[in-house]
C-alpha positions in Angstrom: 52.8 14.5 2.4 54.1 18.1 2.5 50.6 19.6 2.3 49.5 17.6 5.4 52.4 19.1 7.4 50.5 22.5 7.4 47.8 20.9 9.5 50.2 19.4 11.9 52.2 22.6 12.4 49.1 24.8 12.8 46.7 22.9 15.2 44.6 26.1 15.9 43.9 26.6 12.2 43.1 23.0 11.7 40.6 23.1 14.6 39.0 26.2 13.2 38.7 24.6 9.7 37.1 21.5 11.3 34.6 23.6 13.3 33.7 25.5 10.2 33.0 22.3 8.3 30.9 20.9 11.1 28.9 24.2 11.3 28.4 24.2 7.6 27.2 20.6 7.7 24.7 21.3 10.5 23.4 24.4 8.6 23.0 22.3 5.4 21.3 19.6 7.3 18.7 22.0 8.7 18.1 23.5 5.3 17.8 20.1 3.6 14.1 19.4 2.7 13.4 15.9 3.8 9.9 14.4 4.1 9.3 11.9 6.9 8.0 9.4 4.4 8.3 9.7 0.6 5.1 10.5 -1.3 4.8 7.4 -3.5 1.5 6.4 -5.1 1.7 2.7 -5.9 -0.6 1.8 -8.8 -2.6 -1.1 -7.3 -5.8 -2.6 -8.5 -7.9 -5.3 -6.7 -10.1 -7.6 -8.8 -12.9 -9.4 -6.9 -15.2 -12.2 -8.1 -18.1 -13.8 -6.2 -19.8 -17.1 -6.8 -22.3 -18.1 -4.1 -21.7 -21.5 -2.5 -18.4 -22.2 -4.2 -15.5 -23.8 -2.2 -12.2 -22.0 -2.0 -10.7 -24.8 -4.2 -13.3 -24.2 -6.8 -12.8 -20.5 -6.7 -9.1 -20.9 -7.1 -9.2 -23.3 -10.0 -12.2 -22.2 -12.0 -12.3 -18.4 -11.3 -8.9 -17.2 -10.1 -6.8 -19.3 -12.5 -8.5 -18.0 -15.8 -8.5 -14.4 -14.4 -4.8 -14.7 -13.5 -3.9 -16.0 -16.9 -5.7 -13.1 -18.6 -4.5 -10.4 -16.1 -0.9 -11.7 -16.3 -0.6 -10.4 -19.9 -1.1 -6.8 -18.9 2.0 -4.7 -19.6 3.8 -3.1 -16.6 2.4 -5.7 -14.1 5.1 -6.3 -11.4 3.2 -8.3 -8.9 0.1 -10.4 -8.8 -1.3 -12.3 -5.8 -4.7 -13.9 -5.2 -6.7 -15.2 -2.3 -9.7 -17.5 -2.6 -12.2 -18.0 0.2 -15.6 -19.6 0.2 -17.6 -17.9 -2.5 -15.1 -15.2 -3.3 -11.7 -14.6 -4.8 -9.6 -11.5 -4.7 -6.6 -10.8 -7.0 -4.3 -7.9 -6.2 -2.3 -6.4 -9.0 0.7 -4.1 -8.5 2.0 -2.1 -11.5 5.2 -0.2 -12.2 5.5 3.1 -10.4 5.5 5.0 -13.7 2.3 3.3 -14.9 -0.8 5.5 -15.0 -3.5 3.9 -12.8 -6.3 4.9 -15.2 -4.7 3.2 -18.2 -4.0 0.2 -16.0 -7.6 0.1 -15.0 -8.7 0.1 -18.6 -6.3 -2.8 -19.3 -7.7 -4.7 -16.3 -11.3 -4.2 -17.6 -10.2 -5.5 -21.0 -8.5 -8.5 -19.4 -11.6 -9.3 -17.3 -13.8 -9.1 -20.5 -11.4 -11.4 -22.3 -11.4 -13.9 -19.5 -15.3 -13.9 -19.2 -15.6 -16.8 -21.8 -13.4 -19.1 -19.7 -15.2 -18.4 -16.4 -17.9 -20.7 -15.1 -21.5 -20.0 -16.0 -22.4 -20.1 -12.3 -20.5 -16.8 -11.9 -23.6 -14.6 -12.5 -21.9 -11.2 -12.2 -18.7 -10.0 -13.9 -15.7 -9.7 -11.7 -15.2 -6.1 -10.4 -12.1 -4.1 -9.9 -11.2 -1.2 -7.6 -8.2 1.1 -7.6 -6.4 0.6 -4.3 -4.3 3.2 -2.4 -2.2 1.3 0.1 -1.3 4.6 1.9 -4.9 5.1 2.9 -5.0 1.9 5.0 -5.2 2.6 8.7 -2.0 2.0 10.7 -3.8 1.0 13.9 -7.3 -0.3 14.5 -8.7 -0.3 18.1 -11.6 -2.4 19.3 -13.5 -2.2 22.5 -14.9 -5.4 24.2 -16.3 -6.2 27.5 -17.3 -9.2 29.5 -20.0 -7.3 31.4 -21.4 -4.7 28.9 -23.4 -5.5 25.7 -22.2 -4.3 22.3 -24.8 -1.5 22.4 -23.6 -0.4 25.8 -20.0 -0.4 24.6 -21.0 1.8 21.7 -22.6 4.3 24.0 -19.6 4.2 26.4 -16.9 4.5 23.7 -17.0 8.3 23.2 -16.4 8.8 26.9 -13.5 6.3 26.9 -11.6 7.4 23.7 -10.8 11.0 23.1 -12.2 12.6 19.9 -8.7 13.0 18.4 -8.1 9.3 18.6 -10.9 8.5 16.1 -9.2 10.1 13.1 -5.8 11.7 13.1 -4.5 13.9 10.4 -2.3 12.2 7.9 1.0 13.5 6.5 
């Protein structure tokens, strides 16, 4: 308690010490390198399979299920989701942040090849995979519609309506 008495007895010195600490904090804050968004590359791969005329239920049970079983054995897989529509199924794979995307792609190709025997024979082409960068997705998509203009006329009118720098902005 005795050392706190110095601050009570000398209020000017206490104020100067507080101001010095605030100024040092503000200086340190300005010099602190902080990015607006951290640069994180999520290792994501999307697997797509197409079978003409197949219902979503058929795609889910006979195409997505065997692929998911085979892809689920890949090391470092943290998340797997699938979506089946008419004639198509898409499986999205998310891996650990420290997993190399190229080695993950090789493992995905091996899992697709392993699952080929349990896929239906009506599936003519092998399922394909693509490396996905979620940071490259647009943050805003604008569309132009009109009750009076045709689509071709809207396409001609669009450059006059939207400034050039709206079409593509520089990313961070």
